[in-house]
C-alpha positions as CSV (number, residue, x, y, z in Angstrom):
1,X,112.5,134.7,161.1
2,X,115.2,132.2,161.3
3,X,112.7,129.5,162.4
4,X,110.5,130.4,159.5
5,X,113.3,130.1,156.9
6,X,114.3,126.8,158.5
7,X,110.7,125.5,158.3
8,X,110.4,126.7,154.7
9,X,113.6,124.9,153.7
10,X,112.4,121.7,155.4
11,X,109.1,121.9,153.6
12,X,110.8,122.4,150.2
13,X,113.1,119.5,150.9
14,X,110.2,117.3,151.9
15,X,108.3,118.3,148.7
16,X,111.3,117.5,146.6
17,X,111.7,114.0,148.1
18,X,108.0,113.4,147.8
19,X,108.1,114.3,144.1
20,X,111.1,112.1,143.5
21,X,109.4,109.2,145.3
22,X,106.4,109.5,143.1
23,X,108.4,109.5,139.9
24,X,108.4,106.1,138.1
25,X,110.7,105.0,135.3
26,X,110.1,101.8,133.4
27,X,112.7,100.2,131.1
28,X,111.2,98.8,127.8
29,X,113.0,96.1,125.8
30,X,112.5,96.2,122.0
31,X,114.9,95.2,119.1
32,X,116.0,96.4,115.7
33,X,115.2,100.1,115.3
34,X,112.2,102.3,115.6
35,X,109.8,101.3,112.9
36,X,106.0,100.8,112.2
37,X,106.2,97.6,114.4
38,X,107.1,99.7,117.5
39,X,105.1,102.8,117.0
40,X,102.4,101.9,119.5
41,X,105.1,101.5,122.2
42,X,106.7,104.8,121.2
43,X,103.2,106.5,121.3
44,X,102.4,104.9,124.7
45,X,105.6,106.3,126.1
46,X,104.7,109.7,124.8
47,X,101.1,109.6,126.2
48,X,102.2,108.3,129.6
49,X,104.8,110.9,130.1
50,X,102.5,113.7,128.9
51,X,99.5,112.6,131.0
52,X,101.5,112.3,134.2
53,X,103.5,115.5,133.8
54,X,106.7,113.5,133.5
55,X,106.1,111.5,136.7
56,X,105.9,108.2,134.8
57,X,108.3,107.6,131.9
58,X,109.0,104.6,129.6
59,X,112.6,104.4,128.6
60,X,112.8,102.4,125.3
61,X,115.8,100.4,124.4
62,X,116.3,98.8,121.0
63,X,118.4,95.7,121.8
64,X,120.3,97.2,124.7
65,X,118.5,95.3,127.4
66,X,118.0,91.8,125.9
67,X,118.0,89.7,122.8
68,X,114.6,89.6,121.3
69,X,114.2,85.9,121.9
70,X,115.0,86.5,125.6
71,X,112.6,89.3,126.3
72,X,110.0,87.1,128.0
73,X,112.7,85.7,130.2
74,X,113.8,89.2,131.1
75,X,110.3,90.1,132.0
76,X,110.0,87.0,134.2
77,X,112.9,88.0,136.4
78,X,112.1,91.7,136.4
79,X,115.2,92.7,134.4
80,X,112.9,95.4,132.8
81,X,109.3,96.3,133.2
82,X,107.9,96.1,129.6
83,X,108.9,94.2,126.5
84,X,107.7,93.1,123.0
85,X,108.2,89.5,121.7
86,X,106.8,87.3,119.0
87,X,105.0,84.1,120.0
88,X,106.7,82.0,117.3
89,X,110.1,82.8,118.7
90,X,109.5,80.4,121.6
91,X,106.3,78.4,121.1
92,X,106.8,76.3,124.2
93,X,107.0,79.4,126.4
94,X,103.6,80.8,125.3
95,X,101.6,78.0,123.6
96,X,98.2,79.6,124.1
97,X,98.8,82.6,122.0
98,X,100.3,80.7,119.1
99,X,96.8,79.9,118.0
100,X,96.9,83.3,116.4
101,X,99.8,82.2,114.3
102,X,98.0,79.3,112.6
103,X,97.9,79.5,108.8
104,X,95.0,80.8,106.9
105,X,92.9,82.0,109.8
106,X,91.5,84.7,107.5
107,X,92.1,87.9,109.5
108,X,91.3,90.7,107.0
109,X,92.6,93.9,108.7
110,X,94.8,95.4,111.3
111,X,91.7,96.4,113.3
112,X,90.4,92.8,113.3
113,X,93.8,91.5,114.3
114,X,93.6,93.9,117.4
115,X,90.1,92.8,118.3
116,X,90.7,89.1,118.1
117,X,94.1,89.3,119.9
118,X,92.7,91.4,122.7
119,X,89.8,89.0,123.2
120,X,92.1,86.0,123.3
121,X,94.4,87.8,125.8
122,X,91.5,88.1,128.2
123,X,90.9,84.3,128.3
124,X,91.8,82.8,131.7
125,X,94.0,80.0,130.1
126,X,96.0,82.6,128.2
127,X,96.5,84.8,131.3
128,X,97.5,81.7,133.3
129,X,100.0,80.8,130.6
130,X,101.7,84.1,130.6
131,X,101.6,84.3,134.4
132,X,104.2,81.6,134.4
133,X,106.6,84.3,133.3
134,X,105.2,87.0,135.7
135,X,103.9,88.7,132.5
136,X,100.6,90.5,131.9
137,X,99.6,91.0,128.2
138,X,99.2,94.7,127.5
139,X,98.6,95.0,123.8
140,X,99.1,93.3,120.5
141,X,101.3,94.5,117.6
142,X,98.9,93.9,114.7
143,X,100.5,92.9,111.4
144,X,99.1,92.3,107.9
145,X,99.4,89.0,106.1
146,X,102.9,87.9,105.5
147,X,104.3,87.3,102.0
148,X,107.7,86.3,100.6
149,X,110.6,88.2,99.2
150,X,113.0,85.7,97.5
151,X,116.2,85.4,95.5
152,X,116.9,83.3,92.5
153,X,114.4,82.0,90.0
154,X,111.0,83.5,90.1
155,X,108.4,80.9,91.1
156,X,105.7,80.4,88.5
157,X,103.6,78.0,90.5
158,X,103.5,76.7,94.1
159,X,105.4,73.6,93.0
160,X,108.4,75.9,92.5
161,X,108.6,76.3,96.3
162,X,109.7,72.6,96.7
163,X,113.1,72.6,98.4
164,X,113.2,76.4,98.9
165,X,114.7,77.5,102.2
166,X,112.5,80.1,103.7
167,X,112.7,82.1,106.9
168,X,109.2,81.5,108.3
169,X,108.2,81.1,111.9
170,X,105.1,79.5,113.6
171,X,102.2,78.6,111.5
172,X,103.6,80.3,108.4
173,X,106.5,77.8,108.6
174,X,104.0,74.9,108.8
175,X,102.2,76.3,105.7
176,X,105.4,76.5,103.7
177,X,106.2,72.9,104.6
178,X,102.8,72.0,103.1
179,X,104.1,73.1,99.6
180,X,107.5,71.5,100.0
181,X,109.5,74.5,101.2
182,X,112.1,74.1,104.0
183,X,111.2,76.7,106.8
184,X,113.9,78.0,109.1
185,X,113.1,80.0,112.2
186,X,115.3,82.9,113.0
187,X,114.8,86.4,114.4
188,X,114.3,89.4,112.2
189,X,117.7,90.8,113.0
190,X,119.4,87.6,111.6
191,X,117.6,87.6,108.3
192,X,119.9,89.9,106.3
193,X,123.0,87.9,107.0
194,X,121.1,84.7,106.3
195,X,120.1,86.0,102.9
196,X,123.6,87.3,102.2
197,X,125.2,83.9,103.0
198,X,122.5,81.9,101.1
199,X,121.2,80.1,104.2
200,X,117.7,81.2,103.2
201,X,116.5,81.9,99.7
202,X,113.3,83.6,100.7
203,X,111.9,85.4,103.7
204,X,108.3,85.7,105.0
205,X,107.7,89.1,106.5
206,X,105.1,91.8,106.7
207,X,105.9,94.8,104.5
208,X,107.4,97.0,107.3
209,X,109.9,94.2,108.2
210,X,110.9,93.7,104.5
211,X,111.7,97.4,104.4
212,X,113.4,97.5,107.8
213,X,115.6,94.4,107.6
214,X,117.1,94.7,104.1
215,X,115.4,91.9,102.2
216,X,114.5,94.2,99.3
217,X,118.2,94.8,98.7
218,X,118.7,91.1,98.0
219,X,115.4,90.1,96.6
220,X,114.3,89.4,93.1
221,X,110.6,88.6,93.5
222,X,107.6,89.2,95.9
223,X,104.5,87.1,96.3
224,X,101.5,89.5,96.2
225,X,98.8,87.2,97.4
226,X,100.2,84.1,99.1
227,X,98.8,85.4,102.5
228,X,99.6,82.3,104.6
229,X,99.1,84.1,107.9
230,X,100.8,86.4,110.2
231,X,102.6,86.4,113.6
232,X,101.4,87.6,117.0
233,X,103.8,89.8,118.8
234,X,102.4,91.2,122.1
235,X,103.7,93.8,124.4
236,X,103.8,92.6,127.9
237,X,104.6,94.1,131.3
238,X,106.1,92.6,134.4
239,X,103.1,91.8,136.6
240,X,104.8,92.8,139.9
241,X,105.8,96.2,138.4
242,X,102.2,96.7,137.1
243,X,100.7,95.9,140.5
244,X,103.2,98.2,142.3
245,X,102.3,101.2,140.2
246,X,100.5,104.1,141.9
247,X,96.8,103.9,141.0
248,X,96.8,107.0,138.9
249,X,99.9,105.8,136.9
250,X,98.3,102.4,136.3
251,X,95.1,104.1,135.1
252,X,97.0,106.3,132.7
253,X,98.9,103.3,131.3
254,X,95.9,101.1,130.7
255,X,93.7,103.9,129.4
256,X,96.4,105.0,126.9
257,X,96.5,101.6,125.2
258,X,93.7,102.1,122.7
259,X,95.0,105.5,121.7
260,X,98.5,104.0,121.1
261,X,97.0,101.2,119.0
262,X,95.0,103.6,116.9
263,X,98.2,105.6,116.3
264,X,99.9,102.4,115.2
265,X,97.2,101.5,112.7
266,X,97.2,105.0,111.2
267,X,101.0,105.0,111.0
268,X,101.2,101.5,109.5
269,X,98.7,102.4,106.8
270,X,100.0,105.8,105.9
271,X,103.8,105.3,106.3
272,X,104.2,101.6,105.4
273,X,101.4,100.2,103.2
274,X,101.3,103.4,101.1
275,X,105.1,103.2,100.6
276,X,105.3,99.5,99.8
277,X,104.5,99.5,96.1
278,X,107.0,102.3,95.4
279,X,109.6,100.5,97.4
280,X,109.1,97.3,95.3
281,X,109.4,99.3,92.1
282,X,112.5,101.1,93.2
283,X,114.2,97.8,94.1
284,X,113.2,96.2,90.8
285,X,111.3,93.4,92.5
286,X,109.1,91.2,90.2
287,X,105.7,90.7,91.7
288,X,104.2,87.2,91.6
289,X,100.5,86.5,91.8
290,X,99.1,83.0,92.1
291,X,95.8,81.8,90.8
292,X,92.7,81.3,93.0
293,X,92.9,77.5,92.3
294,X,96.5,77.3,93.5
295,X,95.8,79.3,96.6
296,X,92.8,77.1,97.4
297,X,94.9,74.0,97.1
298,X,97.5,75.6,99.3
299,X,95.0,76.4,102.0
300,X,93.5,72.9,101.8
301,X,96.9,71.4,102.3
302,X,98.0,73.6,105.1
303,X,95.1,75.0,107.2
304,X,93.2,72.0,108.6
305,X,96.3,69.8,109.3
306,X,98.0,72.6,111.1
307,X,95.0,73.4,113.2
308,X,94.4,69.8,114.1
309,X,98.0,69.3,115.1
310,X,98.0,72.5,117.2
311,X,94.8,71.4,119.0
312,X,96.1,67.9,119.7
313,X,99.5,69.1,120.9
314,X,98.2,71.7,123.3
315,X,95.3,69.7,124.6
316,X,97.9,67.1,125.7
317,X,99.4,69.9,127.7
318,X,96.2,70.5,129.6
319,X,95.4,73.7,127.6
320,X,91.8,74.2,126.4
321,X,93.0,74.2,122.9
322,X,89.8,73.5,121.1
323,X,88.1,76.3,123.1
324,X,90.8,78.8,122.2
325,X,90.7,77.8,118.5
326,X,86.9,78.1,118.4
327,X,87.1,81.5,120.1
328,X,89.5,82.9,117.6
329,X,87.9,81.4,114.5
330,X,84.4,82.4,115.7
331,X,85.4,86.0,116.2
332,X,87.0,86.1,112.7
333,X,83.9,84.6,111.2
334,X,81.7,87.2,112.9
335,X,84.0,89.9,111.5
336,X,85.2,91.1,114.9
């Protein structure tokens, strides 16, 4: 009897150790606070934990692990296993995916943004680019077209943007330069202070970010249809961590991406876009709509020069820039 009890205790202890050994916890570096922009990561964490019975968990931190502009660096050294970043924060670190931030590409929906991003992420040159940081692209963070919330005089025409200091990153910044504005690149978390101090007079954001980072509290006007482009903010994982996952955990993670993205799209539409007009009205923001003629001139001035400069700059780096640009614009033209 004593030997039986001893054997049973040993078996229970072995089972406990085995269970603990199988448990996997990943740290995830985000920033700001939970919002529409992070809902796919939150949903992914929920799905992974549920499907693995708690054996695989994603512990999400909003700013506690890294600064947002340093998330890719943190991934490269394995400081955490998953992170979100925006390509425009450090164009030299991820030049291939900045093609998605060129102005006036013409992406018409969140669904199209997902499809085009995922196709680009599969390109060997893009994967090689991110591999320099020991990073594997997991999923995009699709965003609608950016527009401006600004302070001071309400612009009547695009000429009124001359000399205006604007928080605008990537291709959107290039587009604003084309109409005489002065773009300044800063992270979303720095925007409120910059507006308060007058460093910038206007901010280019998607609706969720305007609501999350306080621009409506300072703003006097909003451009309804400028639509110069958007930013690309992927979620990446540390490649070594991904490769070391047990097969069943890796399968659960990868197979949960589409469901997490669908949740993101549904959430963005129902919780953000539907709330945007009421938020503008509540804040007393004047809405500015530009004529088709002015927008056409804006696109002519900004789109082709920015694309040509991007292709030349990145081809000089040995990147198949024309091929990447043709891939993206071709998919958009097809309605992908």
